[in-house]
N, CA, C and O of each residue as an XYZ file, in Angstrom:
284
protein
N     111.832    101.856     81.256
C     112.452    101.186     82.397
C     111.702    101.496     83.690
O     111.569    100.635     84.559
N     111.223    102.701     83.809
C     110.531    103.074     85.039
C     109.294    102.207     85.252
O     108.987    101.849     86.389
N     108.582    101.866     84.191
C     107.403    101.002     84.305
C     107.768     99.617     84.819
O     107.009     99.028     85.588
N     108.897     99.094     84.415
C     109.350     97.773     84.870
C     109.614     97.792     86.370
O     109.283     96.834     87.068
N     110.205     98.866     86.869
C     110.457     98.957     88.296
C     109.164     99.048     89.084
O     109.053     98.469     90.165
N     108.196     99.761     88.560
C     106.908     99.876     89.222
C     106.230     98.498     89.286
O     105.691     98.126     90.328
N     106.253     97.741     88.180
C     105.666     96.408     88.160
C     106.363     95.485     89.137
O     105.705     94.699     89.818
N     107.660     95.562     89.218
C     108.409     94.718     90.140
C     108.006     95.019     91.571
O     107.866     94.106     92.384
N     107.823     96.269     91.877
C     107.430     96.654     93.228
C     106.053     96.067     93.575
O     105.854     95.572     94.684
N     105.123     96.121     92.647
C     103.794     95.566     92.861
C     103.870     94.054     93.014
O     103.210     93.478     93.879
N     104.667     93.419     92.183
C     104.830     91.973     92.252
C     105.441     91.558     93.586
O     104.987     90.606     94.220
N     106.447     92.265     93.991
C     107.095     91.969     95.272
C     106.124     92.171     96.424
O     106.076     91.363     97.351
N     105.362     93.235     96.367
C     104.362     93.501     97.408
C     103.385     92.335     97.508
O     103.070     91.882     98.609
N     102.913     91.854     96.389
C     101.952     90.741     96.397
C     102.580     89.458     96.917
O     101.939     88.698     97.643
N     103.832     89.216     96.548
C     104.514     88.009     97.032
C     104.694     88.055     98.542
O     104.520     87.043     99.222
N     105.040     89.220     99.066
C     105.202     89.353    100.501
C     103.858     89.293    101.220
O     103.763     88.728    102.310
N     102.839     89.861    100.629
C     101.491     89.863    101.207
C     100.934     88.445    101.335
O     100.121     88.176    102.219
N     101.366     87.546    100.463
C     100.895     86.158    100.493
C     101.255     85.455    101.802
O     100.641     84.445    102.145
N     102.219     85.962    102.520
C     102.646     85.375    103.791
C     101.830     85.866    104.985
O     102.022     85.360    106.091
N     100.933     86.824    104.805
C     100.244     87.482    105.915
C      99.502     86.521    106.834
O      99.683     86.581    108.050
N      98.681     85.647    106.296
C      97.905     84.714    107.111
C      98.821     83.812    107.919
O      98.595     83.599    109.110
N      99.839     83.290    107.286
C     100.795     82.429    107.965
C     101.526     83.179    109.068
O     101.722     82.639    110.157
N     101.926     84.399    108.804
C     102.622     85.189    109.824
C     101.733     85.421    111.037
O     102.216     85.390    112.169
N     100.451     85.651    110.822
C      99.526     85.840    111.936
C      99.451     84.588    112.802
O      99.468     84.671    114.030
N      99.367     83.414    112.146
C      99.339     82.150    112.884
C     100.622     81.950    113.682
O     100.574     81.538    114.841
N     101.752     82.236    113.077
C     103.029     82.088    113.770
C     103.103     83.023    114.978
O     103.579     82.642    116.047
N     102.631     84.236    114.789
C     102.641     85.208    115.888
C     101.749     84.728    117.027
O     102.128     84.836    118.194
N     100.561     84.196    116.703
C      99.642     83.689    117.722
C     100.270     82.552    118.525
O     100.008     82.414    119.720
N     101.094     81.743    117.871
C     101.718     80.588    118.529
C     103.087     80.923    119.121
O     103.791     80.031    119.594
N     103.468     82.200    119.099
C     104.751     82.663    119.635
C     105.942     81.956    119.001
O     106.906     81.609    119.684
N     105.867     81.747    117.693
C     106.982     81.160    116.957
C     107.766     82.296    116.316
O     107.210     83.123    115.592
N     109.048     82.324    116.589
C     109.904     83.384    116.080
C     110.064     83.240    114.561
O     110.351     82.156    114.052
N     109.873     84.353    113.856
C     110.015     84.342    112.395
C     110.461     85.703    111.918
O     110.354     86.705    112.626
N     110.964     85.712    110.695
C     111.342     86.943    110.004
C     110.989     86.793    108.541
O     111.128     85.706    107.981
N     110.540     87.851    107.916
C     110.323     87.849    106.471
C     111.406     88.737    105.867
O     111.322     89.965    105.898
N     112.411     88.087    105.325
C     113.549     88.798    104.770
C     113.319     89.155    103.301
O     112.469     88.567    102.632
N     114.078     90.112    102.821
C     113.948     90.552    101.444
C     114.534     89.516    100.491
O     115.596     88.984    100.813
N     113.959     89.191     99.386
C     112.680     89.726     98.957
C     111.490     88.978     99.570
O     110.561     89.616    100.065
N     111.500     87.650     99.547
C     110.388     86.907    100.154
C     110.911     85.611    100.764
O     110.546     84.517    100.332
N     111.746     85.743    101.745
C     112.278     84.570    102.460
C     111.756     84.581    103.889
O     112.106     85.450    104.687
N     110.917     83.606    104.198
C     110.396     83.455    105.547
C     111.340     82.555    106.329
O     111.576     81.408    105.950
N     111.872     83.079    107.415
C     112.792     82.324    108.255
C     112.076     82.009    109.561
O     111.617     82.909    110.264
N     111.987     80.711    109.879
C     111.342     80.266    111.113
C     112.384     79.680    112.044
O     113.278     78.953    111.609
N     112.271     79.993    113.318
C     113.112     79.385    114.333
C     112.268     78.315    115.030
O     111.447     78.612    115.898
N     112.494     77.066    114.625
C     111.722     75.942    115.132
C     112.579     75.115    116.100
O     113.800     75.267    116.125
N     111.952     74.249    116.891
C     112.730     73.431    117.823
C     113.853     72.627    117.164
O     114.908     72.425    117.766
N     113.629     72.174    115.939
C     114.660     71.376    115.261
C     115.676     72.240    114.524
O     116.612     71.721    113.916
N     115.495     73.545    114.578
C     116.466     74.440    113.956
C     115.812     75.483    113.071
O     114.587     75.553    112.970
N     116.620     76.269    112.448
C     116.142     77.363    111.599
C     115.787     76.812    110.218
O     116.542     76.040    109.626
N     114.626     77.225    109.721
C     114.173     76.806    108.394
C     113.834     78.052    107.587
O     113.297     79.023    108.121
N     114.153     78.016    106.292
C     113.876     79.139    105.391
C     112.982     78.651    104.270
O     113.197     77.582    103.698
N     111.965     79.463    103.963
C     111.014     79.147    102.901
C     110.867     80.347    101.979
O     110.892     81.495    102.421
N     110.713     80.063    100.694
C     110.552     81.145     99.718
C     109.105     81.311     99.270
O     108.792     82.213     98.493
N     108.229     80.447     99.755
C     106.813     80.594     99.427
C     105.963     80.190    100.616
O     106.370     79.341    101.409
N     104.781     80.790    100.749
C     103.908     80.404    101.855
C     103.408     78.971    101.702
O     103.148     78.299    102.700
N     103.272     78.501    100.475
C     102.812     77.127    100.229
C     103.825     76.132    100.786
O     103.442     75.171    101.454
N     105.102     76.349    100.522
C     106.148     75.471    101.039
C     106.204     75.502    102.557
O     106.378     74.464    103.197
N     106.059     76.679    103.129
C     106.085     76.798    104.594
C     104.881     76.088    105.207
O     105.027     75.366    106.194
N     103.709     76.282    104.638
C     102.502     75.621    105.162
C     102.619     74.111    105.048
O     102.235     73.384    105.964
N     103.147     73.637    103.927
C     103.319     72.196    103.728
C     104.237     71.604    104.815
O     103.922     70.579    105.420
N     105.352     72.261    105.040
C     106.305     71.783    106.034
C     105.711     71.820    107.441
O     105.875     70.879    108.218
N     105.020     72.916    107.759
C     104.425     73.029    109.081
C     103.300     72.009    109.269
O     103.166     71.432    110.348
N     102.511     71.787    108.252
C     101.435     70.789    108.341
C     102.013     69.401    108.598
O     101.454     68.617    109.366
N     103.113     69.113    107.963
C     103.747     67.805    108.112
C     104.446     67.654    109.467
O     104.306     66.623    110.125
N     105.195     68.674    109.881
C     106.050     68.564    111.060
C     105.487     69.205    112.338
O     105.854     68.811    113.446
N     104.605     70.185    112.180
C     104.039     70.913    113.327
C     102.572     71.227    113.063
O     102.211     72.399    112.951
N     101.716     70.212    112.961
C     100.314     70.454    112.588
C      99.567     71.364    113.550
O      98.603     72.014    113.146
N      99.976     71.428    114.794
C      99.289     72.278    115.766
C      99.454     73.770    115.487
O      98.663     74.576    115.976
N     100.456     74.146    114.717
C     100.699     75.565    114.428
C      99.602     76.168    113.570
O      99.228     77.325    113.761
N      99.089     75.399    112.634
C      98.140     75.948    111.668
C      96.676     75.767    112.099
O      95.766     76.071    111.328
N      96.452     75.286    113.294
C      95.075     75.088    113.769
C      94.483     76.416    114.193
O      93.332     76.469    114.624
């Protein structure tokens, strides 16, 4: 059982780390965000609060609705 917990920790670390580039862009653009446990990115956007469980989904939404954020 101890090995399973260790693997989960590594997996979770990698999932959270996948948001790093996006978080840097959001920080540069002064967009309020939080990365909640386990891997929920919450953005405070002009149209309201949005929650994403993957960086791909967040990037897709931002590209579609706020293309200037990812430049």
